[in-house]
N, C-alpha and C positions, 0 to 999 in steps of 0.2 A: 291085626297081625300080632302074634305073640313075640315077646322079647327073645332074642337068640340066646341059646344056652352058652354059659361060660365054659372055657376050658378048665379042666380039673386043676391045672397049675394056678389059675386065676381066682379060684374059690378061697375064701377066707375060712377054712374049715378047722384050722388048728388054733386053739386058744392057749395063750401063755398067761399064767397067773404069777404076778410079781408082788411081793410085799414091800411096801415103802413106809417110811415114817410120815407122820402128819406134815412135818416141815417139808419133806421131799415132795409129797403130793401137792402141797400148796405152791411150791416152786414150779412144778410141771404144769399145774392148772393155770397159773399166772402166765407162764410162757406161751401156752397154747392159746389162752384168751387174748394175749397181746397180739398174736398173729392172726387171730380170728378163725382158728381151726379147732377141731375137737381134740380131746386128750389122746384118744387112740390114734388119730391121724398124726398128731405131733410125735408120739412115741415111735410109731411106725416109720416116719420120715427120719427121725434121729438115728434109729437103730440100723436102718438100711442105707444110711448115708445120702439119702436124697436131699435135694436143695429145699430148704424151708422158704415159705413165702417171705418177701422182703418187707411188705407193709400190711398193716391190718386194714380190713374194710369195715367201716362202722356197721353195727347191727342193722340199722335201717336200710343201708345200702346193700347189705348181704341179703336181706329178705327180698329186696327189689331185684337184685342180681339173680337170685334163685328163681323168682317168678318170670323174669325175662328169659332165663334158660328154658323154663317150661314152655313159654310161648314159642321160643325158637324150635323146640322139639315138635310142637304142633305144626309150625310152618314147614319143617322138614318133612313131616308126614304128608302134608298137603302137596308139597312140591313133588314128592315121590309119586303120588297118585297122578299128578299132572304129567309127569315124565312117562308114566306107564300108560298114558292115554285114557285114564278113567274119567277125566274131566279136562278137556283140551280147549278151554275157553281162553282166547288171547287176553281178554281183560283180566281174568283171574291170574294168569301168568305175570302180567304187568304189575298187578297189585302185590303178588307174592314177592316179586323182585324188589319193589319199593319198600315193603315191610321188612325184608331181610336187611336192606341197607340201613333203615332206621334203627333196627335192633342192634346191628353192629356198632352204630354210632353211639347209641345209649350205653351199651356195655363198655365201650372205650371211655366214655365220660365218667362212668361210675368208678372205674379202676384208677384213673388219674384225676385228682381233684382240681 
């Protein structure tokens, strides 16, 4: 199944070029790194007034968190197929539910040390 198309308003189609000094860049890069987000995401959040993350997730945990998110996406796809009746095995449904609970617990433990 293909990914759904984004609305035209949600596309990041416009690029803003801003010149900064080396000192300013280092400040922005350090702030973004401290929060564990990319520089463009940091700037985007600051400019639009969105709330910045409160704490940084260590790089090892970030990688684990990303991988757990991918696993969660796969689980969602399998669950959707089960709900559509493509594979209606009661054992599969039970295992998917248990895996989802475990995944949620792992994610919660990564975020709070």
